[in-house]
C-alpha positions as CSV (number, residue, x, y, z in Angstrom):
1,V,-38.2,29.9,-72.2
2,R,-38.3,29.0,-68.6
3,L,-35.5,28.2,-66.2
4,V,-36.2,27.0,-62.7
5,E,-33.5,26.5,-60.2
6,S,-33.7,24.3,-57.1
7,G,-31.5,22.7,-54.5
8,G,-30.2,25.7,-52.6
9,G,-30.1,25.9,-48.9
10,L,-28.0,26.2,-45.8
11,V,-24.9,24.1,-45.6
12,Q,-21.9,24.0,-43.3
13,P,-18.4,24.9,-44.5
14,G,-16.9,21.9,-46.2
15,G,-20.3,20.5,-47.2
16,S,-21.8,19.8,-50.6
17,L,-24.9,20.8,-52.5
18,R,-26.2,20.0,-56.0
19,L,-28.2,22.7,-57.7
20,S,-30.6,21.8,-60.6
21,C,-32.0,24.0,-63.3
22,A,-35.0,22.6,-65.2
23,A,-35.3,24.2,-68.6
24,S,-38.3,24.3,-70.9
25,G,-39.5,26.2,-73.9
26,F,-36.6,25.6,-76.2
27,T,-34.5,22.7,-77.6
28,F,-32.3,22.2,-74.5
29,S,-29.7,20.0,-76.2
30,S,-28.8,22.8,-78.7
31,Y,-27.7,25.4,-76.2
32,G,-24.9,26.0,-73.8
33,M,-25.9,26.7,-70.3
34,S,-24.3,28.6,-67.5
35,W,-24.4,29.1,-63.7
36,Y,-23.9,32.6,-62.3
37,R,-23.9,33.8,-58.7
38,Q,-24.4,37.1,-56.9
39,A,-23.3,37.6,-53.4
40,P,-24.7,40.5,-51.3
41,G,-23.3,43.8,-52.4
42,K,-21.4,42.3,-55.3
43,E,-21.9,42.0,-59.0
44,R,-23.3,38.9,-60.6
45,E,-20.4,36.7,-61.8
46,L,-20.1,33.7,-64.1
47,V,-19.3,30.5,-62.2
48,I,-19.2,27.9,-64.9
49,R,-20.5,27.0,-68.3
50,I,-21.3,23.9,-70.2
51,T,-21.5,23.8,-74.0
52,S,-24.2,22.0,-75.9
53,A,-21.8,19.2,-76.5
54,G,-21.0,18.9,-72.8
55,G,-17.7,20.7,-72.7
56,I,-17.0,22.7,-69.6
57,T,-15.8,26.2,-70.0
58,N,-15.3,29.5,-68.2
59,L,-14.7,28.0,-64.8
60,A,-14.1,30.7,-62.3
61,D,-10.8,30.5,-60.5
62,S,-12.5,30.6,-57.1
63,V,-14.3,27.4,-57.7
64,K,-11.8,25.3,-59.6
65,G,-11.4,21.9,-58.1
66,R,-14.6,22.2,-56.1
67,F,-17.5,22.9,-58.5
68,T,-18.5,21.1,-61.7
69,I,-21.4,21.3,-64.1
70,S,-23.2,18.6,-66.0
71,R,-26.3,18.2,-68.1
72,D,-28.9,15.6,-68.7
73,N,-30.5,16.3,-72.1
74,T,-33.1,13.6,-71.5
75,K,-34.4,15.6,-68.5
76,N,-33.7,19.1,-69.9
77,T,-31.8,19.8,-66.8
78,V,-28.4,21.3,-66.0
79,Y,-26.7,20.6,-62.6
80,L,-24.1,22.4,-60.5
81,Q,-22.3,20.2,-58.1
82,M,-20.6,22.2,-55.4
83,N,-18.2,20.5,-53.0
84,S,-15.9,21.8,-50.3
85,L,-18.2,24.8,-49.9
86,K,-16.8,27.9,-48.2
87,P,-18.6,30.9,-46.6
88,E,-17.5,33.0,-49.6
89,D,-19.6,30.8,-51.8
90,T,-22.7,32.2,-50.2
91,A,-24.8,33.8,-52.9
92,V,-27.9,33.6,-55.0
93,Y,-27.1,31.1,-57.8
94,Y,-28.7,31.7,-61.2
95,C,-29.2,29.5,-64.3
96,Y,-28.6,31.3,-67.6
97,R,-29.3,30.6,-71.2
98,S,-28.7,33.7,-73.2
99,P,-30.6,36.0,-72.7
100,Y,-32.8,34.3,-70.2
101,W,-32.3,34.0,-66.4
102,G,-33.9,31.8,-63.8
103,Q,-35.2,33.2,-60.6
104,G,-32.3,32.1,-58.6
105,T,-31.7,29.8,-55.6
106,Q,-30.1,30.9,-52.3
107,V,-27.0,29.1,-51.1
108,T,-25.8,29.9,-47.6
109,V,-22.6,28.4,-46.3
110,S,-22.3,28.9,-42.6
111,S,-21.7,27.1,-39.4
């Protein structure tokens, strides 16, 4: 199993980013996928999850109304669309398919 995140970077408050996680080594369409994040000095936390059927679950209160998740089973890729970004969204974002983690991608929200 391999999970490779991309799309992170530096963005100003109020801006948007879309993260991608390219998956390989398993039947992607059969698994739920999640995004976690870890801010400096804090524990890793679940941000949002999408089921194999495309249902969205476990959306963290801190990102409700701003973040959404989607998947493209033809590309074996899951996306995290982040809008109205805040400085407190600064973290390393990880793709997760139990029990496998991607390497993470840094998102920094700063002016």
